[in-house]
C-alpha positions in Angstrom: 0.0 0.0 0.0 2.0 3.0 -1.2 0.8 6.4 -0.1 2.0 9.6 -1.6 4.0 11.6 0.9 3.6 14.9 -0.9 0.8 16.7 -2.7 -0.4 15.1 -5.9 0.8 16.8 -9.0 -2.5 16.8 -10.8 -3.1 20.3 -9.4 0.0 21.7 -10.9 1.8 21.4 -14.3 5.3 22.8 -13.6 8.4 22.1 -15.7 9.2 18.8 -14.0 5.9 17.6 -12.7 6.0 14.3 -14.6 9.5 13.5 -13.3 8.3 14.3 -9.7 5.4 11.9 -10.2 7.7 9.2 -11.5 10.2 9.6 -8.6 7.4 9.9 -6.0 6.0 6.5 -7.2 9.4 4.9 -6.9 10.0 6.3 -3.4 6.6 5.2 -2.3 7.2 1.7 -3.6 10.6 1.5 -2.0 9.2 2.6 1.4 6.3 0.2 1.1 8.7 -2.7 0.4 11.0 -1.7 3.3 8.1 -1.3 5.7 7.0 -4.9 5.0 10.4 -6.4 6.1 12.6 -6.3 9.1 11.7 -5.9 12.8 8.4 -4.7 14.2 7.7 -2.2 16.9 4.9 -1.5 19.3 1.9 0.4 17.8 2.1 4.1 18.6 -0.8 6.2 19.9 -0.7 8.1 16.6 -1.2 4.8 14.7 -4.5 4.3 16.5 -5.8 7.8 15.5 -7.7 6.4 12.4 -5.5 8.0 9.8 -3.3 6.5 7.1 0.5 6.6 7.6 2.5 8.7 5.2 5.8 7.5 3.6 7.4 10.1 5.9 5.9 8.6 9.1 6.7 5.1 7.9 10.3 6.2 7.2 10.6 7.7 10.6 9.4 4.5 12.3 11.9 2.5 10.2 14.7 4.8 11.3 13.7 4.4 15.0 14.3 0.6 14.4 17.6 1.3 12.7 16.3 0.6 9.2 15.4 2.7 6.2 17.7 5.5 7.1 18.0 7.1 3.6 14.4 8.2 3.2 14.5 11.4 5.2 16.9 13.0 2.7 15.0 11.6 -0.3 11.7 13.0 1.0 13.3 16.4 1.8 14.8 16.7 -1.7 11.5 15.6 -3.3 9.7 18.4 -1.3 12.3 20.9 -2.6 11.7 19.7 -6.1 7.9 20.2 -5.7 8.5 23.7 -4.3 10.8 24.6 -7.3 8.3 23.1 -9.7 5.5 25.1 -8.4 7.6 28.2 -8.7 8.4 27.3 -12.3 12.1 26.9 -11.5 13.2 24.0 -13.7 16.9 24.3 -12.8 16.3 24.0 -9.1 13.7 21.3 -9.6 16.1 19.2 -11.6 18.9 19.7 -9.1 16.5 18.6 -6.2 15.4 15.6 -8.2 19.0 14.6 -8.8 19.7 14.9 -5.0 16.6 12.8 -4.3 17.6 10.1 -6.8 21.2 10.0 -5.3 19.8 9.6 -1.8 17.4 6.9 -2.9 20.3 4.9 -4.4 22.3 4.9 -1.2 
């Protein structure tokens, strides 16, 4: 069950929206795969609040177990790419996407 961490791009059509969508899907799939393996932890109070976990919250939980440590940087870079895309700044968007891809490969 992959869940988008960031706002869907259907509401915007910036210079690199398609690349953001593609990378977001890859990040969500990777986080979903990681979340399904490894150790388990106790269910938090927030987990019982009837809301879906985000890839960011799943990544944070994985980090607390010593797993999935690279996702924080990936998600931060992806958020920067979205901000740049919304501002119409293709150069900054491409740079942030490159950083996100590099962090995802680590």
